[in-house]
Structures are given as structure tokens and as C-alpha cells.
C-alpha positions in Angstrom: 11.4 31.2 32.5 8.3 29.0 32.5 6.7 31.2 29.9 9.8 30.9 27.7 9.8 27.1 28.1 6.1 26.9 27.2 6.7 29.1 24.2 9.6 26.9 23.0 7.6 23.7 23.4 4.6 25.2 21.7 6.8 26.4 18.8 8.3 23.0 18.4 4.9 21.3 18.3 3.6 23.8 15.7 6.7 23.4 13.6 6.5 19.6 13.6 5.5 18.1 10.3 1.9 16.8 10.3 1.4 13.1 10.1 0.4 12.3 6.6 -2.7 10.2 6.0 -2.2 6.8 4.4 -2.7 6.8 0.6 -5.7 5.1 -0.8 -5.4 1.7 -2.5 -6.2 3.3 -5.9 -3.4 5.9 -5.4 -0.8 3.2 -4.4 -2.0 1.0 -7.3 -1.5 3.8 -9.8 1.8 4.9 -8.4 3.4 1.4 -7.9 1.3 -1.6 -8.6 0.1 -0.7 -12.1 3.6 -1.1 -13.5 3.1 -4.9 -13.5 -0.6 -5.4 -12.7 -1.9 -3.3 -15.6 -0.1 -5.2 -18.2 0.3 -8.6 -16.5 4.1 -8.4 -16.5 5.9 -11.4 -15.1 2.5 -13.2 -14.8 1.1 -10.6 -12.4 -2.7 -10.9 -12.3 -4.2 -8.0 -14.2 -6.5 -5.5 -12.5 -10.0 -6.7 -13.0 -9.1 -10.1 -14.3 -11.7 -12.2 -12.3 -10.4 -15.5 -13.4 -6.8 -14.8 -12.5 -7.7 -13.3 -9.1 -10.3 -16.0 -8.1 -7.8 -18.6 -6.8 -5.8 -15.9 -5.1 -8.8 -14.4 -3.4 -9.8 -17.9 -2.2 -6.6 -18.0 -0.2 -8.0 -15.2 2.0 -7.0 -11.7 2.6 -4.4 -12.4 5.3 -2.4 -14.5 2.7 -2.8 -11.8 0.0 -1.5 -9.2 2.4 1.4 -11.4 3.4 2.3 -12.0 -0.3 2.1 -8.3 -1.0 4.2 -7.3 2.0 6.8 -10.0 1.9 6.8 -10.8 -1.8 6.1 -14.0 -3.7 7.6 -15.5 -6.8 8.5 -12.6 -9.2 6.9 -10.0 -7.0 9.3 -8.2 -4.6 8.3 -7.2 -1.1 5.9 -4.2 -1.3 6.3 -4.2 -5.0 9.6 -2.3 -4.4 7.7 0.6 -2.8 10.2 1.7 -0.2 8.0 4.6 1.0 4.7 2.7 1.3 3.5 1.8 4.8 2.1 -1.7 5.4 -1.4 -0.1 5.6 -0.9 1.5 2.2 0.1 -1.9 0.7 -3.0 -3.5 2.3 -5.1 -0.7 0.8 -3.7 -1.5 -2.6 -4.5 -5.2 -2.2 -8.0 -4.3 -1.1 -8.3 -2.1 -4.2 -7.1 -4.9 -6.6 -9.4 -7.4 -5.0 -12.4 -5.1 -5.2 -11.9 -4.8 -8.9 -11.8 -8.6 -9.4 -15.1 -9.3 -7.6 
């Protein structure tokens, strides 16, 4: 009986889906954020536009993360990415900021 129980538990563990790694900032940007941030739709600061990003970066990363996660003005929370984790959104913010420095 103990062997059967151990086999069942092991089988369940092996059958469990593996935990997916968070997507990179670039991957999230390309999949979600680029829709607005590549063309500057609805006044979204464009990728790499140092002048547009400078005052935003000056607010600090915690504020940028908050805006991306909760939304601000025309930008909806998480940019409407319903399957993005908070970490993935932060990765995307990091990516956008890195291109503006």
C-alpha cells in the first residue's frame, strides 16, 4: 500500500505542469506594450524617446511600476495584459527605461 501511495504521489508530481519562467521585458514589450509605445498612441512615450521618458524616469522606478501595474491616464492597468505577472510588467518597464537612458 505504501509503495502504491508513493507511486501515485510521484506520478502526480511528474505530471504537474512546470512553473514557467517570467518573460523578459523585451518579450512583454513586443507582445503587449509596443501596440502603443512603438507609435506613441494616446500620448504613450515612445520606446527610446529620451526627452519623453526623462520626467517619468525622474519620478523613480517604484512610481513607474505603480503606473504600469495600476494604470494611469489613458494607459489601462498592465496595458490590458491579463496573463502578465507583476514581475513581467516590471520587466517591461525596466526594458522601456533602459532604452531611454
